[in-house]
C-alpha positions in Angstrom: -265.3 79.2 88.2 -264.9 80.2 84.6 -262.3 77.4 83.7 -264.7 74.9 85.5 -267.7 75.9 83.4 -265.5 75.9 80.3 -264.3 72.3 80.9 -267.9 71.1 81.6 -268.9 72.8 78.4 -266.2 71.1 76.5 -267.1 67.7 77.9 -270.8 68.3 77.1 -269.9 69.0 73.5 -267.7 66.0 73.3 -270.4 63.9 74.7 -273.0 65.3 72.3 -270.7 64.8 69.4 -270.2 61.1 70.4 -273.9 60.6 70.7 -274.5 62.0 67.2 -271.7 59.8 65.9 -273.3 56.7 67.5 -276.7 57.6 66.2 -275.2 58.1 62.6 -273.6 54.6 62.9 -276.9 53.1 64.1 -278.6 54.5 61.1 -275.9 53.0 58.9 -276.4 49.5 60.1 -274.5 47.1 62.2 -270.9 46.4 61.3 -270.0 42.8 60.5 -268.4 40.9 63.5 -265.5 38.5 63.3 -266.5 34.9 62.3 -263.7 32.4 62.3 -265.7 30.1 60.0 -266.1 32.6 57.3 -263.8 31.7 54.3 -265.5 33.7 51.4 -268.5 32.9 49.3 -270.8 30.5 51.3 -271.3 27.2 49.5 -274.0 25.8 51.9 -276.8 28.1 50.8 -280.5 27.8 50.0 -282.8 29.1 47.3 -283.8 32.7 47.6 -286.9 34.7 46.3 -288.6 31.6 45.1 -291.8 33.4 44.3 -290.1 35.8 41.9 -288.5 32.8 40.2 -292.0 31.3 39.7 -293.3 34.7 38.4 -290.4 34.8 35.9 -291.0 31.3 34.5 -294.7 32.1 34.1 -293.9 35.3 32.4 -291.6 33.5 30.1 -294.3 31.0 29.3 -296.7 33.9 28.5 -293.9 35.5 26.5 -293.6 32.4 24.3 -297.4 32.3 23.9 -297.4 35.9 22.7 -294.7 35.1 20.2 -296.6 32.1 18.9 -299.8 34.1 18.6 -297.8 37.0 16.9 -296.1 34.6 14.5 -299.4 33.0 13.6 -301.1 36.2 12.7 -298.2 38.3 11.6 -296.9 38.8 8.1 -293.5 40.5 7.8 -294.1 40.9 4.0 -296.2 43.9 4.9 -292.9 45.5 6.1 -290.6 44.2 3.2 -292.9 44.7 0.1 -295.0 47.8 -0.8 -298.8 47.3 -1.1 -301.0 48.6 -3.9 -304.5 50.2 -3.6 -306.1 46.7 -3.4 -303.8 45.6 -0.5 -301.8 43.2 -2.7 -297.9 42.9 -2.3 -295.7 44.1 -5.2 -293.0 41.6 -6.2 -294.1 38.7 -3.8 -293.4 35.3 -5.2 -296.5 33.2 -5.9 -298.8 36.1 -6.6 -299.9 37.9 -9.8 -297.6 40.7 -9.0 -294.5 38.5 -8.8 -293.0 40.2 -11.8 -294.2 43.7 -10.7 -291.7 44.6 -7.8 -292.3 48.5 -7.8 -295.2 50.6 -6.6 -296.4 53.4 -8.9 -298.3 56.4 -7.7 -300.9 57.9 -10.3 -300.4 61.4 -8.9 -297.7 61.6 -6.2 -298.5 65.3 -5.6 -301.6 64.2 -3.7 -299.3 62.4 -1.2 -298.7 66.0 0.3 -302.2 65.8 1.7 -302.4 65.9 5.6 -304.5 62.7 5.3 -301.2 60.9 4.7 -300.1 61.6 8.2 -303.3 60.1 9.6 -303.9 57.1 7.3 -300.2 56.4 6.2 -301.5 56.0 2.7 -301.5 58.4 -0.3 -305.0 59.3 -1.5 -304.2 58.4 -5.2 -304.5 55.0 -6.9 -301.4 52.9 -6.6 -300.5 49.9 -8.7 -297.6 47.4 -8.9 -295.5 47.8 -12.1 -292.5 46.0 -13.7 -290.5 49.1 -13.9 -290.9 52.7 -13.2 -291.7 55.1 -16.2 -288.6 56.5 -18.0 -290.2 59.2 -20.2 -292.7 62.1 -20.3 -296.0 61.1 -21.7 -299.6 62.3 -21.2 -302.7 60.0 -21.5 -304.1 62.4 -24.1 -301.1 62.0 -26.4 -300.4 58.4 -25.7 -304.0 57.5 -26.6 -303.6 58.8 -30.2 -300.0 57.4 -30.7 -298.1 54.2 -30.8 -297.1 54.8 -27.2 -300.4 53.6 -25.8 -299.3 50.1 -25.2 -296.4 51.3 -23.1 -298.8 53.7 -21.3 -301.3 50.9 -20.6 -298.9 49.1 -18.2 -299.4 52.0 -15.7 -303.1 51.8 -15.8 -305.2 49.7 -13.4 -305.1 46.0 -14.1 -307.6 44.9 -16.6 -308.1 48.4 -18.1 -309.9 48.4 -21.5 -309.8 51.4 -23.9 -313.6 51.7 -24.1 -314.1 55.0 -22.2 -313.6 58.7 -23.0 -310.6 60.5 -21.7 -312.6 62.4 -19.1 -314.2 59.2 -17.8 -310.9 57.4 -17.6 -309.3 60.2 -15.6 -312.4 60.6 -13.5 -312.5 56.9 -12.6 -308.8 56.8 -11.8 -308.2 54.1 -14.5 -304.9 55.7 -15.7 -302.7 58.5 -14.6 -303.0 61.8 -16.4 -299.2 62.1 -17.0 -296.1 60.0 -16.7 -292.8 61.5 -15.6 -289.3 59.8 -15.4 -289.0 58.1 -12.1 -286.4 56.1 -10.2 -287.1 53.2 -7.7 -286.4 54.0 -4.2 -287.3 51.5 -1.5 -289.4 49.7 -4.3 -291.5 52.7 -5.0 -291.4 55.0 -8.0 -290.3 58.7 -7.2 -289.7 61.5 -9.6 -286.0 61.5 -10.8 -285.2 64.8 -9.4 -281.9 66.5 -10.0 -280.5 70.0 -10.2 -279.3 71.6 -13.4 -277.8 75.1 -13.2 -279.6 75.7 -9.9 -282.9 74.6 -11.3 -284.7 71.5 -10.1 -285.5 69.1 -13.1 -287.0 65.8 -13.8 -285.0 63.9 -16.5 -283.6 66.2 -19.3 -286.6 68.5 -19.7 -288.1 71.4 -17.8 -291.7 71.2 -19.1 -294.5 68.6 -19.5 -297.8 68.5 -21.2 -300.9 68.3 -19.0 -304.1 66.5 -19.9 -305.3 69.3 -22.1 -302.2 69.5 -24.3 -300.7 72.6 -22.9 -297.0 72.9 -21.8 -296.4 73.6 -18.1 -293.2 74.0 -16.0 -292.1 70.7 -14.6 -290.6 72.4 -11.5 -294.3 73.0 -10.3 -294.7 69.3 -10.4 -291.4 68.7 -8.8 -292.0 71.1 -6.0 -295.3 69.3 -5.4 -293.6 65.9 -5.3 -291.0 67.2 -2.8 -293.7 68.4 -0.5 -295.5 65.1 -1.1 -292.4 63.2 -0.1 -291.3 64.9 3.0 -289.5 61.6 3.8 -287.8 61.3 0.4 -284.6 62.9 1.4 -284.6 60.7 4.5 -285.1 57.7 2.4 -282.4 58.7 0.1 -280.1 59.2 3.1 -281.0 55.8 4.4 -280.3 54.2 1.0 -276.9 55.8 0.6 -276.0 54.8 4.1 -277.0 51.3 3.3 -274.9 51.3 0.2 -271.9 52.5 2.2 -272.4 49.6 4.6 -272.4 47.2 1.7 -269.1 48.3 0.3 -267.3 49.1 3.6 -268.6 46.2 6.0 -265.3 44.3 5.4 -263.2 47.2 6.6 -265.6 48.0 9.5 -265.1 44.4 10.7 -261.3 44.8 10.4 -261.6 48.0 12.6 -263.7 46.2 15.1 -261.1 43.4 15.3 -258.3 45.8 15.8 -260.3 47.4 18.7 -260.8 44.0 20.2 -257.1 43.2 19.8 -256.1 46.6 21.4 -258.6 46.0 24.3 -257.2 42.5 25.0 -253.6 43.7 24.8 -254.3 46.6 27.1 -256.1 44.2 29.6 -253.1 41.8 29.4 -250.5 44.6 29.9 -252.6 45.9 32.7 -252.2 42.5 34.4 -248.5 42.8 34.6 -247.8 46.5 34.4 -250.9 48.0 36.1 -249.2 51.2 37.5 -247.2 51.9 34.3 -250.1 51.2 32.0 -252.5 53.5 34.0 -250.0 56.4 33.6 -249.3 55.6 30.1 -253.1 55.6 29.4 -253.5 59.0 31.1 -250.6 60.5 29.0 -251.8 59.0 25.9 -255.4 60.2 26.4 -254.0 63.7 26.8 -251.8 63.4 23.7 -254.7 62.1 21.6 -256.9 65.0 22.6 -253.9 67.4 22.1 -253.5 66.0 18.6 -257.2 66.4 17.9 -257.0 70.1 19.0 -253.9 70.6 16.7 -255.7 68.9 13.7 -258.7 71.0 14.1 -256.6 74.2 14.3 -254.8 73.3 11.2 -258.0 72.6 9.3 -259.4 75.9 10.7 -256.3 77.8 9.3 -256.3 76.0 6.0 -259.9 77.2 5.2 -259.1 80.7 5.9 -259.7 82.7 2.7 -261.5 80.0 0.9 -264.8 80.9 -0.7 -267.8 79.9 1.3 -265.9 78.7 4.4 -267.2 81.6 6.4 -270.8 80.6 6.1 -272.3 79.9 9.6 -273.8 76.6 10.6 -277.1 78.3 11.2 -277.3 79.9 7.8 -276.3 76.5 6.2 -279.0 74.6 8.0 -279.4 70.8 8.0 -277.7 69.0 5.1 -278.0 65.2 4.5 -274.4 65.3 3.1 -272.4 65.9 6.3 -269.2 66.4 4.3 -270.4 69.9 3.6 -269.9 70.9 7.2 -266.2 70.0 7.1 -265.7 72.8 4.5 -266.8 75.3 7.1 -264.3 77.0 9.5 -267.0 77.3 12.2 -267.3 73.5 12.3 -263.6 72.9 13.0 -263.7 75.8 15.5 -266.5 74.1 17.3 -264.6 70.8 17.3 -261.5 72.6 18.6 -263.4 74.3 21.6 -265.1 71.0 22.6 -261.9 69.0 22.6 -260.0 71.9 24.5 -262.7 72.0 27.2 -262.4 68.2 27.5 -258.7 68.5 27.7 -258.8 71.1 30.4 -261.3 69.1 32.5 -259.2 65.9 32.3 -256.0 67.8 33.4 -257.8 69.6 36.2 -259.2 66.3 37.5 -255.8 64.6 37.2 -254.2 67.6 39.3 -256.8 67.4 42.1 -257.1 63.7 42.2 -253.4 62.8 42.0 -253.2 61.2 45.4 -256.5 59.3 45.0 -255.2 58.1 41.7 -252.3 56.4 43.4 -254.8 54.6 45.8 -257.0 53.7 42.9 -253.9 52.3 41.0 -253.2 49.9 44.0 -256.8 48.6 43.7 -256.4 48.2 40.0 -253.3 46.3 40.6 -255.1 43.9 42.9 -257.9 43.6 40.3 -255.3 42.7 37.7 -254.0 40.0 39.9 -257.5 38.6 40.5 -258.3 38.7 36.7 -255.0 37.0 36.1 -256.0 34.0 38.3 -259.5 34.0 36.7 -258.5 34.6 33.1 -261.6 33.0 31.8 -263.6 35.9 33.3 -262.4 38.0 30.2 -264.5 35.7 27.9 -267.6 35.8 30.0 -268.7 39.2 28.2 -269.1 37.0 25.1 -271.8 34.8 27.0 -273.6 37.9 28.1 -273.4 39.3 24.6 -274.9 36.1 23.1 -277.8 36.1 25.6 -278.5 39.7 25.0 -278.5 39.1 21.2 -281.1 36.3 21.8 -283.2 38.6 23.9 -283.0 41.3 21.2 -283.7 39.0 18.3 -286.8 37.5 20.1 -288.1 40.9 21.0 -287.5 42.4 17.5 -289.1 39.4 15.7 -292.1 39.5 18.0 -292.6 43.2 17.6 -292.4 42.9 13.8 -295.0 40.0 13.7 -297.2 41.9 16.1 -297.2 45.1 14.1 -298.0 43.1 10.9 -300.6 40.9 12.3 -303.5 43.3 11.3 -305.9 43.0 8.5 -306.2 45.0 5.5 -308.5 48.0 6.0 -310.1 49.7 3.0 -311.4 53.3 3.2 -313.2 55.7 0.9 -311.1 58.4 -0.7 -312.5 61.3 -2.6 -310.9 64.6 -3.8 -314.2 66.4 -3.8 -316.4 66.9 -0.6 -318.0 63.7 0.3 -319.8 62.8 3.6 -318.5 59.1 3.4 -314.7 60.2 3.1 -312.4 58.0 5.5 -315.3 55.5 6.0 -314.4 51.9 5.8 -315.6 50.0 2.7 -315.5 46.7 0.8 -313.7 47.1 -2.6 -315.7 44.1 -4.0 -319.1 45.6 -3.3 -318.3 49.3 -3.4 -319.1 49.9 -7.1 -322.8 48.9 -6.5 -322.9 50.6 -3.0 -325.0 53.6 -2.0 -321.7 55.5 -1.1 -320.6 55.0 -4.7 -323.8 56.4 -6.1 -323.9 59.5 -3.8 -320.1 60.1 -4.4 -319.3 59.4 -8.0 -315.8 60.3 -7.7 -315.1 58.3 -4.6 -312.7 55.3 -4.6 -312.5 52.4 -2.2 -308.9 51.6 -1.8 -306.4 50.1 0.7 -305.7 52.5 3.7 -303.7 50.6 6.2 -303.6 47.4 8.2 -305.7 47.2 11.3 -308.7 45.5 12.7 -311.7 45.7 15.0 -311.4 42.3 16.8 -310.5 41.8 20.4 -307.0 40.6 19.3 -306.4 43.7 17.3 -307.5 46.0 20.1 -305.1 44.3 22.4 -302.1 44.6 20.1 -300.9 47.8 21.9 -301.0 45.9 25.3 -299.1 43.0 23.7 -296.5 45.4 22.4 -296.1 46.9 25.7 -295.8 43.3 27.3 -293.2 42.6 24.7 -291.1 45.6 25.6 -291.5 45.0 29.3 -290.3 41.3 28.9 -287.4 42.5 26.8 -286.3 44.8 29.7 -286.8 42.0 32.3 -284.9 39.4 30.5 -282.1 41.7 29.4 -281.7 43.0 33.0 -281.7 39.3 34.2 -278.9 38.4 31.8 -277.0 41.4 33.0 -277.6 40.5 36.5 -276.5 36.9 36.0 -273.2 38.1 34.6 -272.6 40.5 37.6 -273.3 37.8 40.1 -271.2 35.3 38.3 -268.1 37.7 38.1 -268.6 38.9 41.8 -268.6 35.3 42.9 -265.5 34.4 41.1 -263.6 37.5 42.3 -264.9 37.2 45.9 -263.5 33.7 46.0 -260.0 35.2 45.1 -260.2 37.9 47.7 -261.3 35.5 50.5 -258.6 33.1 49.8 -256.0 33.6 52.7 -253.2 32.0 50.7 -253.5 33.2 47.1 -253.7 31.4 44.8 -253.4 28.1 46.7 -256.8 28.4 48.5 -258.6 29.5 45.3 -261.2 27.0 44.1 -260.5 25.1 41.0 -263.1 26.6 38.7 -264.3 29.8 40.5 -266.2 31.2 37.5 -268.1 28.1 36.7 -268.8 27.5 40.4 -270.3 31.1 40.8 -272.3 30.7 37.6 -273.8 27.4 38.8 -274.6 28.8 42.3 -276.2 31.9 40.7 -278.6 29.8 38.5 -279.3 27.1 41.1 -280.0 29.2 44.2 -280.5 32.8 43.1 -282.6 32.9 39.9 -285.5 34.4 41.9 -283.2 37.1 43.5 -281.8 38.1 40.2 -285.4 38.1 38.6 -286.5 40.3 41.6 -283.7 43.0 40.9 -284.3 42.9 37.2 -288.1 43.2 37.7 -287.7 46.4 39.7 -285.3 47.9 37.1 -287.6 46.8 34.2 -290.7 48.5 35.8 -288.8 51.8 36.0 -287.5 51.4 32.4 -290.9 50.7 30.9 -292.3 53.8 32.8 -289.6 55.8 31.2 -290.5 54.4 27.8 -294.3 55.3 28.4 -293.1 58.8 29.5 -291.2 59.2 26.3 -294.3 58.2 24.3 -296.5 60.6 26.1 -293.9 63.4 25.7 -293.9 62.8 21.9 -297.6 63.0 21.9 -297.6 66.2 24.0 -295.2 68.0 21.8 -297.9 69.3 19.5 -299.7 70.8 22.5 -298.9 74.1 23.9 -299.5 73.3 27.5 -296.4 74.4 29.3 -297.4 73.0 32.6 -297.9 69.5 31.1 -294.5 69.8 29.3 -292.8 70.9 32.6 -294.4 68.1 34.6 -293.3 65.6 31.9 -289.7 66.9 32.0 -289.6 66.6 35.9 -291.1 63.1 35.8 -288.5 62.0 33.1 -285.7 63.5 35.2 -286.9 61.9 38.4 -287.2 58.4 36.9 -283.8 58.8 35.1 -282.2 59.4 38.5 -284.2 56.5 40.1 -283.0 54.1 37.3 -279.4 55.1 37.9 -279.8 54.6 41.7 -281.5 51.2 41.3 -278.7 50.1 39.0 -276.0 51.1 41.5 -278.0 49.4 44.3 -278.6 46.3 42.4 -274.9 46.0 41.4 -273.8 46.0 44.9 -276.7 43.8 46.1 -275.7 41.1 43.5 -272.1 41.2 45.1 -273.6 40.4 48.5 -275.8 37.8 47.0 -272.7 36.2 45.5 -270.8 36.2 48.7 -273.5 35.4 51.4 -276.4 33.8 49.4 -279.0 36.0 51.1 -282.2 37.2 49.4 -282.3 40.3 47.3 -283.8 42.6 49.8 -281.4 41.6 52.7 -278.5 41.8 50.3 -279.5 45.3 49.1 -280.0 46.5 52.6 -276.6 45.1 53.8 -274.7 46.5 50.7 -276.3 50.0 51.0 -275.4 50.2 54.8 -271.9 48.9 54.2 -271.3 51.6 51.5 -272.8 54.2 53.8 -270.4 53.1 56.6 -267.5 53.7 54.0 -268.9 56.5 52.2 -265.5 58.3 52.1 -263.7 55.2 50.6 -266.5 55.0 48.0 -265.7 58.5 46.9 -262.0 57.9 47.0 -261.7 54.7 45.2 -264.8 53.6 43.3 -265.4 56.7 41.3 -261.7 57.3 40.7 -261.2 53.9 39.3 -264.3 54.5 37.1 -262.7 57.6 35.8 -259.5 55.8 35.0 -261.4 53.1 33.2 -263.2 55.7 31.3 -259.8 57.1 30.2 -258.8 53.6 29.0 -262.0 53.3 26.9 -261.3 56.7 25.3 -257.8 55.8 24.5 -258.9 52.7 22.6 -261.8 54.5 20.9 -259.8 57.6 20.0 -257.0 55.5 18.6 -259.1 53.4 16.5 -261.3 56.4 15.5 -258.3 58.3 14.3 -257.0 55.3 12.3 -260.4 54.9 10.7 -260.7 58.5 9.9 -257.3 58.5 8.1 -258.2 55.4 6.2 -261.7 56.1 5.1 -260.7 59.7 4.0 -257.9 58.1 1.8 -255.0 59.8 3.8 -253.4 56.4 4.5 -253.3 53.1 2.7 -253.2 49.6 4.2 -250.7 47.6 2.0 -252.1 48.0 -1.6 -255.7 48.3 -0.6 -257.5 51.6 -0.3 -260.8 52.6 1.2 -263.8 52.0 -1.1 -265.7 55.0 -2.6 -268.4 56.2 -0.1 -271.3 58.5 -0.1 -270.6 59.5 3.6 -267.3 58.4 5.0 -268.6 59.3 8.4 -270.9 56.2 8.3 -268.1 53.5 8.6 -266.2 55.8 11.0 -269.0 56.3 13.5 -269.8 52.6 13.2 -266.2 51.7 14.0 -266.1 54.3 16.9 -269.4 53.0 18.5 -268.5 49.3 18.0 -265.0 50.0 19.5 -266.6 51.6 22.5 -268.9 48.6 23.1 -266.0 46.3 22.7 -263.8 48.3 25.2 -266.6 48.5 27.5 -267.2 44.7 27.5 -263.5 44.1 28.5 -263.3 46.9 31.1 -266.7 45.9 32.5 -264.9 42.8 34.0 -262.3 44.9 35.6 -265.1 47.2 36.9 -266.9 44.3 38.4 -263.7 43.1 39.9 -262.9 46.5 41.4 -266.4 46.8 42.9 -266.3 43.3 44.3 -262.9 43.7 45.9 -263.9 47.0 47.3 -266.9 45.6 49.1 -264.7 42.7 50.3 -262.2 45.2 51.5 -264.7 47.0 53.5 -266.1 43.7 55.0 -262.5 42.7 55.7 -261.9 45.8 57.7 -265.0 45.3 59.9 -264.5 41.5 60.4 -260.7 41.5 61.1 -258.0 43.8 62.7 -254.8 42.5 61.2 -253.7 40.5 64.2 -252.4 36.9 64.0 -255.7 35.7 65.3 -257.8 37.8 63.0 -255.5 38.5 59.9 -256.7 40.6 56.9 -257.5 38.7 53.7 -256.2 41.6 51.6 -252.7 41.5 50.1 -250.0 43.4 52.0 -249.5 45.9 49.2 -253.2 46.8 49.2 -253.4 47.0 52.8 -250.5 49.5 53.2 -251.9 51.9 50.5 -255.7 51.6 51.2 -255.3 51.8 55.0 -253.1 54.8 54.8 -255.3 56.6 52.3 -258.5 55.7 54.3 -256.8 56.9 57.5 -255.9 60.3 55.9 -259.5 60.6 54.6 -261.0 59.7 58.0 -258.9 62.4 59.8 -260.0 64.9 57.3 -263.7 64.1 57.7 -263.4 64.1 61.6 -261.7 67.6 61.3 -264.6 68.8 59.2 -267.1 67.5 61.7 
């Protein structure tokens, strides 16, 4: 009886396992059935998600209306030109300050007041001047000397010398003292420099105050430094701008080299896919290895040099990043980071060696598809152009909205005054009750704002501007994905390649996407834009909560940011595959997303084997191009190599053009490889559909190439057996 019970138990377990497997299949949707009429992307299709298309058109009309309103009320001069205490622009043509381009602060030390953080304006008189002061001079000394005419140009316009010294300084008609200054961002700041470790202004270390006594200038300089917490940041920005002005030519050359390398790599990948992938892998390992070697040599060279053993923590933040390259700890950190990256890549290559062979076969097929649709390599330029239009419209609208406020004047007083920070009218303030109760008070320009309904709605208009930017940018990206997917799907579902391929597959796919599926693209872009604008709002709230010490709120905000980040990644993945199904079948967004999701779930093992491994290989290709161009830029801008007879221009920070070239090279490489990535994803989904629709017989032949069939089916069979064994 025991064997009988055992056999019955085994059969019961087998039946239970089959039932569970059938339930899992049901949850993953119904596989596609054989259809003899299906020949690839369906041409006889109808419009999808029309309501979303209408919403998009209405939103665009509203966006244009917002832009017109912003351009009507905005004034970008408020961003470009500094403003004096009367709210008038300095250096603006057609105004009385046309020949006075610089803003002069009477007492820049008062800019250290916390009021600056609230009102964005220093509580000291400010006037427009032709040039910044270049000498030490006090009002008391200038009044009784020949320098008074020079001094008068730094007093308020229309000043007449008919008051006593105390009255002039009390009323803020003239500054108490002038110190040598230099213009920075059209504003006069003290000319601070170091001499033998002592901060100095000009060539002197003392100045005379309004009472004729000598005082240490470093007291004034320290106050000025505190007042200008952003002074070093502005100096850094100006130096970076100077570096761009002298190195932009070489930056463009570096980006052209990156584009040429990317194009050459893609062309070679078309004919030598297998060899190029292995060459790419080896080159990435060699480039990282050279980086480790170079870091070690620099680390060894600095041994024994004075000051090279200072730690990064002790040094702190320095605006001149070249200082860090003289520390051994910097090169040690670089060496550790590169070593960890090298080890990770080598381990991944060891464990994924079999899957890499399968991924190479898919890349070969993608290379053939790109070869037959070569114009697809140029489509990223169309996407880039459309994105530039979106960015330009968003940026200009944001600037005009932010500058469409009116000048707001408030009362400033160094002494206690109940009317401080109250709004005022500069024309009527001298005869007002506030002026009589607070004799030392001044009515001066504070900021740009307003109390009208339009001004109260500015924040909402800015949010709408950002939301529309996300929506339109995601729509442009979706249009590119559907276009490329339609072109590559036409290649895959051509039984006799390339004879059955349409004449212009890319243009046909682009026309179908715009004619029939604008609403579906708008729907997918809308969902992603909503998540992205929520992330922006969370970042804004997080910045506002940083000053608070509420740990629960910080923890909750961190969790929300993490959840929405994951949600955005998932939606991007789902949208990408939904757009492929839209390009093939012409269904609406929800149906396409559901079918794509279930198709991927039915082939989850193949997704892990192929999709992610090919992404890893493409990442190595990007790193190879970026690393090669970055190393070339490093040697050139550090004057270690010369190109013909030209040499790198003198720079404040040589890392500025190097980082620009590296980032630009990555974006260029990503643009080229994105075509391959979309091709691989499209071919992969078509391959999964092909397996469900057909069986390889003469009546139901596979549409995939024989080489792709042999490798993919073999690899998929091995993974399937392994999954069944684990179950």
